[in-house]
C-alpha positions as CSV (number, residue, x, y, z in Angstrom):
1,X,56.7,-16.3,-45.5
2,X,56.0,-18.7,-42.3
3,X,52.9,-20.3,-41.5
4,X,52.0,-19.6,-37.7
5,X,51.3,-22.8,-35.9
6,X,48.2,-23.3,-34.0
7,X,50.2,-22.5,-30.9
8,X,51.3,-19.4,-32.0
9,X,47.5,-18.7,-32.5
10,X,46.6,-19.8,-29.3
11,X,49.3,-17.5,-28.0
12,X,48.8,-14.4,-29.1
13,X,47.2,-11.6,-28.3
14,X,43.8,-11.8,-29.9
15,X,43.3,-15.2,-28.6
16,X,44.1,-14.3,-25.0
17,X,41.6,-11.5,-25.4
18,X,39.0,-13.2,-27.0
19,X,39.6,-15.7,-23.6
20,X,39.0,-13.0,-21.2
21,X,36.0,-12.1,-22.6
22,X,34.7,-15.6,-23.0
23,X,35.9,-16.2,-19.5
24,X,34.5,-12.8,-18.1
25,X,31.2,-13.7,-19.9
26,X,30.5,-16.9,-18.5
27,X,31.6,-15.4,-14.8
28,X,28.7,-12.6,-15.7
29,X,26.7,-15.6,-16.4
30,X,27.2,-17.6,-13.1
31,X,26.9,-14.6,-10.8
32,X,23.5,-13.7,-12.4
33,X,22.4,-17.3,-11.5
34,X,23.8,-17.3,-8.0
35,X,22.2,-13.6,-7.3
36,X,19.1,-14.9,-8.8
37,X,19.3,-17.7,-6.4
38,X,19.9,-15.5,-3.3
39,X,17.2,-13.4,-3.9
40,X,15.0,-15.9,-4.0
41,X,15.9,-18.0,-1.2
42,X,15.9,-14.3,1.3
43,X,12.7,-13.4,0.1
44,X,10.9,-14.8,2.4
45,X,7.3,-13.6,3.0
46,X,7.8,-11.1,0.1
47,X,5.7,-10.8,-2.5
48,X,6.5,-13.1,-5.8
49,X,6.2,-10.0,-8.1
50,X,8.7,-8.2,-6.3
51,X,10.9,-11.1,-6.2
52,X,10.6,-11.4,-9.8
53,X,11.4,-7.7,-9.9
54,X,14.2,-7.5,-7.9
55,X,16.0,-10.5,-9.6
56,X,15.6,-8.8,-13.3
57,X,16.9,-5.5,-11.8
58,X,19.7,-7.1,-10.5
59,X,20.6,-9.4,-13.6
60,X,20.4,-6.4,-15.8
61,X,22.7,-4.4,-13.5
62,X,25.4,-7.2,-13.2
63,X,25.1,-7.7,-17.1
64,X,25.5,-4.4,-17.7
65,X,29.0,-4.7,-15.5
66,X,29.9,-8.1,-17.4
67,X,29.8,-5.5,-20.6
68,X,31.5,-3.2,-19.1
69,X,34.4,-5.4,-18.3
70,X,34.4,-7.1,-21.4
71,X,34.6,-3.7,-23.4
72,X,37.4,-2.3,-21.5
73,X,39.3,-5.8,-22.0
74,X,38.8,-5.1,-26.1
75,X,40.0,-1.4,-25.2
76,X,37.2,0.3,-26.1
77,X,37.4,4.1,-25.5
78,X,36.0,4.9,-21.6
79,X,33.9,7.8,-22.9
80,X,31.6,4.5,-24.9
81,X,31.6,2.9,-21.6
82,X,30.1,5.8,-19.4
83,X,27.9,5.9,-22.4
84,X,26.8,2.2,-22.0
85,X,26.5,2.4,-18.5
86,X,24.5,5.5,-18.7
87,X,22.2,4.2,-21.0
88,X,21.5,0.8,-19.1
89,X,21.0,2.8,-15.6
90,X,18.1,4.8,-17.4
91,X,16.9,1.7,-19.2
92,X,16.7,-0.1,-15.8
93,X,14.6,3.3,-14.2
94,X,12.5,3.7,-16.8
95,X,11.6,-0.2,-17.2
96,X,10.7,-0.1,-13.3
97,X,10.2,3.5,-12.6
98,X,6.8,1.9,-10.9
99,X,8.5,-0.5,-8.7
100,X,11.3,1.9,-7.9
101,X,8.5,4.6,-6.7
102,X,7.0,2.1,-4.6
103,X,9.6,1.3,-3.1
104,X,11.1,4.8,-2.3
105,X,7.2,5.5,-0.7
106,X,7.8,2.3,1.7
107,X,10.9,3.7,2.7
108,X,9.2,7.3,3.6
109,X,6.3,5.7,5.5
110,X,8.4,3.7,7.4
111,X,10.6,6.6,8.4
112,X,7.6,8.9,9.6
113,X,5.5,5.9,10.3
114,X,2.1,7.3,9.6
115,X,0.0,3.7,10.1
116,X,1.0,0.5,11.3
117,X,-0.3,-2.9,10.3
118,X,-3.4,-3.5,12.8
119,X,-4.2,-0.1,12.3
120,X,-7.6,1.4,10.8
121,X,-7.0,3.8,8.4
122,X,-9.0,5.4,5.3
123,X,-7.7,6.2,1.6
124,X,-9.8,7.6,-0.9
125,X,-13.0,5.5,-1.1
126,X,-11.6,2.4,0.8
127,X,-11.7,2.1,4.7
128,X,-10.4,-0.7,6.7
129,X,-7.5,-2.1,8.9
130,X,-4.0,-2.7,7.7
131,X,-3.0,-6.0,7.3
132,X,0.3,-6.1,5.8
133,X,2.7,-3.5,4.3
134,X,5.8,-4.7,2.3
135,X,8.0,-2.6,-0.4
136,X,5.3,-2.6,-3.3
137,X,2.2,-2.4,-1.7
138,X,-0.2,-2.1,1.4
139,X,-3.2,-4.7,2.1
140,X,-5.9,-3.1,3.7
141,X,-9.1,-5.6,5.1
142,X,-12.3,-3.7,4.4
143,X,-15.4,-3.6,6.6
144,X,-17.1,-5.5,3.5
145,X,-14.2,-8.5,4.7
146,X,-12.6,-7.3,1.1
147,X,-8.7,-7.7,0.7
148,X,-7.8,-3.6,-1.0
149,X,-4.4,-3.4,-2.2
150,X,-2.7,-0.2,-2.9
151,X,0.5,0.7,-4.1
152,X,2.9,2.3,-1.6
153,X,3.1,5.4,-4.4
154,X,-0.6,6.3,-3.7
155,X,-0.4,6.4,0.0
156,X,1.9,9.4,-0.9
157,X,-0.2,10.9,-3.1
158,X,-3.3,11.2,-1.6
159,X,-4.7,11.7,2.1
160,X,-4.6,9.3,4.8
161,X,-6.4,9.3,7.5
162,X,-5.6,6.9,10.7
163,X,-8.7,6.4,12.2
164,X,-6.5,4.5,15.4
165,X,-4.7,7.7,16.4
166,X,-7.2,10.4,15.6
167,X,-8.9,10.0,18.9
168,X,-11.6,7.7,17.8
169,X,-13.7,7.2,15.0
170,X,-17.0,9.7,13.7
171,X,-19.7,7.7,13.1
172,X,-22.7,9.2,11.8
173,X,-26.0,6.9,12.1
174,X,-29.1,8.7,9.9
175,X,-32.8,8.1,11.1
176,X,-36.1,9.3,8.9
177,X,-39.2,9.7,11.6
178,X,-42.7,11.1,10.3
179,X,-42.2,15.1,10.7
180,X,-45.4,14.7,12.8
181,X,-43.2,12.9,15.4
182,X,-42.1,15.9,18.7
183,X,-38.6,16.3,17.5
184,X,-37.3,16.9,21.2
185,X,-39.1,13.5,22.1
186,X,-37.0,12.3,18.8
187,X,-34.0,13.6,19.8
188,X,-34.3,12.6,23.7
189,X,-34.6,8.8,22.4
190,X,-31.8,9.0,20.2
191,X,-29.1,10.4,22.9
192,X,-30.4,7.8,25.4
193,X,-29.7,5.2,22.9
194,X,-26.3,6.7,22.0
195,X,-25.4,7.4,25.9
196,X,-26.6,3.5,26.3
197,X,-23.4,2.5,24.1
198,X,-21.3,4.0,26.3
199,X,-18.5,1.2,26.5
200,X,-17.6,1.5,22.6
201,X,-17.5,5.2,22.9
202,X,-14.5,7.4,23.6
203,X,-14.2,9.0,27.2
204,X,-15.6,12.7,27.3
205,X,-17.2,12.5,23.7
206,X,-21.0,12.5,24.5
207,X,-23.6,11.5,21.5
208,X,-24.7,14.5,19.4
209,X,-28.1,14.6,17.0
210,X,-28.8,17.2,14.5
211,X,-31.7,17.7,12.4
212,X,-30.4,17.5,8.8
213,X,-33.1,17.8,6.8
214,X,-37.3,18.7,7.9
215,X,-40.2,18.6,4.9
216,X,-43.8,18.8,5.5
217,X,-43.8,14.6,5.4
218,X,-40.6,13.8,7.3
219,X,-37.3,14.8,9.4
220,X,-34.1,13.5,8.6
221,X,-31.7,13.2,11.9
222,X,-28.4,12.2,12.7
223,X,-27.1,10.5,15.6
224,X,-23.4,11.4,15.7
225,X,-20.9,9.0,18.2
226,X,-17.4,8.8,18.1
227,X,-16.5,5.1,18.7
228,X,-12.9,3.7,20.4
229,X,-12.7,0.9,17.9
230,X,-13.6,1.2,14.6
231,X,-13.9,-2.1,13.8
232,X,-17.6,-2.3,15.5
233,X,-18.4,1.2,13.3
234,X,-20.9,-1.4,10.7
235,X,-22.5,-3.3,14.1
236,X,-22.7,-0.3,16.4
237,X,-24.9,1.7,13.3
238,X,-26.7,-1.5,12.9
239,X,-27.6,-2.0,16.6
240,X,-28.4,2.0,17.3
241,X,-30.8,1.6,14.2
242,X,-32.5,-1.4,15.5
243,X,-32.8,0.0,18.8
244,X,-34.8,2.9,17.5
245,X,-37.1,1.9,15.3
246,X,-38.1,-0.8,18.0
247,X,-39.1,2.8,19.3
248,X,-41.5,4.1,16.9
249,X,-44.8,2.4,17.9
250,X,-44.1,4.0,20.9
251,X,-43.4,7.4,19.1
252,X,-46.1,7.0,17.1
253,X,-48.3,6.6,20.1
254,X,-47.2,9.9,21.5
255,X,-48.0,11.8,18.1
């Protein structure tokens, strides 16, 4: 029986198939590296966490495709290839379901324009100006100068109030006085203080005063204003309360 030579081994179907497999895996590796470089350079201002996730998702998809090509070269049954493709897709979706959900929510928000960068919104217990919105999250700068990061998927699950488009921001300023004071006089002074802030008020939205609680010792009132610039809310509340409590000695003299 003739012993096969090295040439015979190299030119056999097995050797050719093995060479194709090796070449396919090398090409897949090069494509993965090239893909990661492209994503890194095209990321721009996209958060680094998102860049890493996109690199991993793309790399997994490329490797799955490369493995399927290898298996097809080895004449594996088409049913097995489809099963591998299905399981690989499920694995990617499960591993990155939160990111994929945030990306889908970002597209929804962009389509319906519920808010834009620079506008003031209120969601859950947070209220502030929108600094940035990307594929994964939205950054809000609160009135306490804190940055709150909210996942885009949360914006779809929770009610979002756009204070910049709702005809101004409604502000309630509480004050407490001795119940012996003349409430009519107190209300009059509060309205005058509110009207003095007219440059910050929404047109055709006059100040209102309500008594929220009245006891034998104290009276609790609320001055309600609708302001055009939500950024001035805290400053306006402080100014109104300061002006009112400066009047307390005068109101006390009228008792």
